[in-house]
N, C-alpha and C positions, 0 to 999 in steps of 0.2 A: 329213181328219186324216192328214197325211203323217208319216212317221217323223221327219222333220227339223223338225217344227213344235214350238213351245213347248207347245201344249196336249197334244200326245202325250208329249213328253219329261218335262214337269214335272207333268202332271196324270194323264192316262190310264194310262200305263205304271206309275208308282209305285203308284197305287191298286190296279190289277189284280194286280200282283206281291204287294203286301202282303196283299190279301184272299185270294189263292190260298194263300199259305203259312200264314196264320192258320187258314183253314178246314182245311187239310191237317193241321196240328198239333193243333188243339183239337177238331175234329169228325170228319169222315171224308173219304176221297178222292173219293167220289161227289159230295158237295156242292162240293168244290173244282173238280171237272170241270164241274159245272153252272155255277158262277160264271164259269169261263173261257169256256165256250160262250156265255153271255149277254153277256160282255164282247166277244167276237168279233163277235156280231151287232150290238152297239152300234157297234163300230168300223166295220163294213160299212155300217150305216145312216147313219153320219155324212155320207156323200156324198149319198145320195138315199134317204130312208127308205122311199119307196114301192116301191123295187126290192127290198126285203127278201123279198117273196113269191117272187121269182125263184129265189133261192138256196135258200129253204126248200122250194119245189116240187121243185127239182132233187134235193135231199137225200132227200126222202121217196120220190120215184120210184126213184132208184137203190138206195136201201136195200131197198125192197120187191122189186125185181127181182133184187138180189143174193141175197136170201133164197130167191126162187123158183128161181134157178139152183142154189143150194147144196143145196136140199132135193129137187129133182126128180131122180129116179133114171134116168128114161128119157132116153137121149142125144138123141133127136130133139126131145123137149120142152125139154131144156136148151138146145139149139141155137136153137130158136125164140125162147125167152125172151131168149137172148143177142143175137140179131139185132134183136129189137124194142128192147131197151135201147140198143144201139149206134146204131141208126137214129134213135131218139128223141133221144138226146144230140146227134147230129150235126144233126138237124133243128132242135133247140132252139138250137144255136149258129148255124146258118145263118139262122134267122129273125131273130135279134137283130143279127147281125154282117154278113150278106151279102145281105139282101133288097134293099136299095137298090142295092147293087153289081150284083146280077143284073138288076134293072129297068133300070139305066143301060146295062148291056151290051146288053140287048134293044133299048132305044131307039136306041142307036148303030148296032146291026147292021141293024135293020129300019126305021130312020128313023121310029119310032113315038113317041108322046108319052104314055106311061103315067106317071101322077103318082107321085112317090116317097113312101114311107111316113114317112120322116124319124124312124125308130125310134131312140131314144137308146140307145147301147150301154151295158149294165150293166157296171160296173167289175169287172174280174177274171174275167169269164165264161169266157174262153179257158182260164185256169189251172184253175179249179175244175171245168170240164167235162172237160178232159183228165185231171185227177186221178181223176175218177170213172169215166171210160172205162177207165183202167188198172185200177181196182178191180174193175170188172165183168169185164174180160178175165182178170184173175188168178184170179177165182173160177171162171170157165168152164174155163180151162186147168188148174185145180188147181195153179197155180204155187206158191202159198203156202197154208198152212192158215188161211185167213181166211173171214169170213162168219158167225162165231159171236158177234161183238161186239154189245153192246146198241145201241139206237137213239141214246142219248146219246153213246156212244163214237164212233159213226159221224159224228154231227153235229160233234163236235170235230175229228175227222179231216179233214173238209172245211173247217170254218170257222176253224181255229186261226189267229188274226189275224196272227202274224208272216209266214206264207206265203200268206195268203188272196188278196191282191190281185194280186201279181206274182211268185208263186213263192218259192222253188224248187218245182217239181212233185215232190211227195213220194209215195212208195208207202206203202201201208198197213203193210207189214211193216217199214218204216223208222221209223215214228213211233209207232204205237199200242202196240207192246210196251214202249216207254219209259214211256208213261203208266201201263201196267199194272204196271211194276216198282215195288215198294214202296220200294226204296232211293232212287228218284228223287223221293219225296215229302218227303225230308229236305232241309233247307237245306244247300247245298253252296257254301261261300265261294270255292272255287277257280273254280267255274262262274260265280259272280257277278262275280268279278274278270275272267275272260275275257269275260263278257258286256259289261262296261263298256269293255274294250279294243275289242271288235268294234264296239260301238255307236259309240264315239268315232272309230274309223278310218272307218267308213261315213259318219258325219256329216261328217267332214273332206272325204272324197271328194266328197260331194254339194254341200255349201254352199261350200266354199272353191274347188273346181276346177270341177265340172260347171255349177253355177249361174252362175259368172262367165264361162264359155265360151258360155253360151246366147245372149247378145246378139250375139256375133260370128257365130255360126252363123245366127241369125235374119237378120242383115243380108246375109250372103253368099247364103243360099238364098232368102229371101223378099222382100227389099227391092230390092237393086240389080238392074238389068236386064242388065248385062254385067260380065264379070270379066276381069282380066288373068290370065296364067299363074300368077304368084305369089299373086294374090288367091284364085284357085280352089284352089290347093294349100293355102294358109293356111286357107281356109274348110272344105275337106274334112277336113283333119287335125284341125281344131278340133272338127268334128262327131264324128269317130271317137273322140276323147278325151272329149268331152262324154258320148256314149252309154255308153262303157265305165265312166267314173267315176260316172255316174248309176246305171246298173244294178248295177255292182259294189258301189257304196256302199249301195244298197238291200239287196242280198243279204247284205252284211256285217252290216247293221243287223238284218235278219231273223234271221240266225244268232245275233246277240247277244241279241235279244229272247227267242228261244226258250230260250237258256241260263239265263235267269232262272227258268225253270220246269224246269230240268235236262233239257231236250229238245235233242238234237243234230240239227240239220237238215243235209242234204247241202250241200256247197259248190257254187256255180254257176259260179265263175270260177277259173282258175288261170293268170294272166298270159298271156292269149291272144295279145297282140301280140308275144310272144317266139317264136311258132310259126314253124317252118321249112317248113311245108307246109300246104295247106288242110285236109288230113285231121287234122293235129295241131291246127289252129285250132279245129275243131269238137269236139275232145276237151278243149279248154280254155275255150271260149266257151259260155255258157248250157248247162252240162253236163247238167242234168236234162232239158232239152228235147231235146238230142242223144240222150240215152239213151232217152227216150220215143219219138222218131221211129225209132230203130233197133229197139226191142223191139216196138212196136205198129204199125209201118208197113213199114219196110224188110224185116224178117225175114218177116212174113206175106205180103209180095209175092213172096217167094222168096229174098231176100237174094242171096248169091253161090252158091246151090246149083244154079242152072239155066243155067250157062254164062256166058261172059264178056259176050256181048251183052246178055243179060237182066240181068246184074249192073249194067252201066252204065245201062240203062234204069231199073232199080229205084232207083239212086242219084238219077237225074234226077227221077223222079216224087216220091220222098220229099222232096227239097229244094224242089221246086216247091210241093208242098202245105205244106211247112214255111214257105215264104215267104208263101203265102196265109193261113196261120194268123195271121201277124203283122198283117194288115190287109186290108180289102176294097178293094184298088186294084191296078191293073196294075203299078205300080211294085214292089210287094211280090212279085208273081208273077215279074217279070223278075229281081229280086234273087235269088229262090229258084232260078230256072232257071240263072242264072249260077253259083251255088254248086254246083248239081247237076252242071253241065258241068265245073266245075273239079275236083270230087271224082272224076269219071270219068277226066279227063285225068291227075290225080295217080295214080290207081290204074294206069292204062296205063303211065305213066312208071316206076313202081316195077317193073312187069313187065319193061319194057325193061332197066332196071338189072340185074335178076336174070338175064335171058336173056343179056346180053352181058358179064356179069361185070365191071362197072365200079364195084364197091362201094368200091374204094380211093379213087377220086376223090371220092365222096360223103362221105367222112369228113374231107376237108380243110377248113380254116378258110375258104378262099376260096369253096368250094362252099356251105358253111353260111351265109356272109354273103349270097351271091347268092340262095340259097333263101329266107332270111328277108326280103330286100328285095323279091323278087317277090311273096311271100305278103302282106306288109304293103301293098304298092302295090295289089294286087288287092282285098284286103279294104277298103282305104280307098276305092277307086273304086266298089266295089259298094255301100258305105254311102252314096255320093252318090245312087244310085238309090233306096236304102232311105228316105232323108230327103226326096227331091224330092217336091213336091206334084203335079207333072205332068211330061209329056215335055218341055215347054218349058224347065223348070228343068234337066233333064238336058242338053238341047242347049246351054244357057248354059255349063255346065261343059266340055262337049266342045269347044265353040268356043275356050274359053280354053286347054285343054290342047293343042289343035292349032295354037296360035299365031296365031289369027285376030284377037286383040286385042293390046294392048301387053303387055310382059313384066313391068314393074316395078309396085310397089304405088303407086297414085295418091294424091295428097293428099286427094281427096274420100273415098276408102275409109278412109284413116287417120283423118280427122276424124270420119267417121260411126261407126267402131268405137269411137273414144275417147269420143264422146258417149253411145254405147249402154251403156258399162260404167262402173263406179265408178273406173276408173283414169284418171290425169291425162294420160298420154301413150300413144301407140300402142305404144311400145317396152316398156312394162310389160305390155301385153297379150301381146306376143311372148314375154316372159320367162315369163309364166304358162303359155303353150302349151308352151314348151320344158321347163318344170318338169314339166308333166303328161306329156309325152313321155318324159322321163327316168325318172319313176316307173314308167310303164307298161312300159318296155323293160328297165330295169336293176334296179329295186328288187325285193326279195323280196315274194312274195304274202302277203296277210294269213292265208292258210291255215297258214303257218309259226307264227304266233303262236297260232292256234287249236289246233294240234296240239302246241304248246309245244316245238317242235323247237329253236328258237333261245333257250335258257333264259337266256343271259347278258344279253340286251337286253330281255327281257319287262317287267321292272319299270320300267326307264327309259322304254320305249316306252309303257307304261301311263300313267305320269305325263304324258308328252308329249301323248298322245292326249286325256287329260282336259283339259289346258290348251287344246289345239286346239278341243275341243268347247265349252269356255267362250267362246272367241273366236268360234266359229261362231254362238253364241246372241246375239251382239251385233247380228246382221243378221236378225232374225226376219221383217221385212217382205219380204225378198228370197227367202223360201222358195218353191220351185216344186214342182209335182207331179212325180213321177218319170215318166220318158219311157214306161216299159213299162206304166204304168197304162192307156194308150190301147189296149193290145193285149189 
């Protein structure tokens, strides 16, 4: 049941919102919380009902250990409970996500033939596991006054359906005080209006742009055996745009869904392709994951407190593990290593700028454009590795960019792309890609509508987005799962 499906938009969401507000108004808040938790379990079970025990077991385990850590006065005992909880969560994630990757690596290294387990990855496991690791860590470090909530409250914290499957990764202190606030149990028509806008924007991003770029990306990465320079450039940028509008669209819809319940989730994107450095990119892309990696991995490793060399190493380790979090494949590891190396180089470059006092040049338009271009090209190239099924696919793109094949787009590529999409000519596909690029680079981010900064156009935009949403629903059969569901 994806956010962009008719069953979610026209059946599940209206029923859950209506029931929640009726229970809140005529009965009590606890019953409304229970109904929202049950609805979230139904939402999760829609994909594979037999996997429901996985998330329930994870919730029970982490809730109990959170209580143990909270109530234990002895520091040594607290540390033991904390280590058990963290290792259990990581082991839980490793078993479901990395067992076959580990076996394959052993087979490749030692030329063995250990059979694969073929464990099916439970949807959303990376997100709800990281969210609970943060919860356990915050209790242990006493970062926030948490750990006193009821079991039902904790269940909703983990299972709240707008952010359950693909984030954003939410901290306990960000969400649960909002549910506890009695003012949030009243109907807020401004929040409902904003929810419709965010839902509409996300739906348009997903169905109109991302889903229509999907066949192009599939052909460039998975079908054709060789690419020209322009075909490789066309396919790689198409994937960068597909991934952004897919995940950004999901995040917008998640924010919109939560607003129906007067809950404000953190934003995950802030126009990342406008970034002028790789450091800025990670402040704008998948923001909640970047914060999680900083707070619960980079800083515990030592951050920048143990010298320059250690700082660069910590950046490299953090991003490498961040790459591995995305998937059990060497391509994800390489992608993370590239970003770790780029962040280290970016930090070194900033030190050089400060040392030799060349700040004036860095403020010029020419420098800003060059910085943006290099950042975008690097991110785009790294996403090729992120998307590639194997090293052979990466080599295909490298051959194209090194000029080992022809330069122009072949008629075979044009015809294949045209047949793969609903567009009648290849040039309409190009127009769609240019439109996506223009929106990503020049348009204001949806966060401006969310924060109501641009008041003059909010009403017009709201009407426009609703019309776009209605148009999107004309193509229900083309609805695809969100890309980050696989992570």
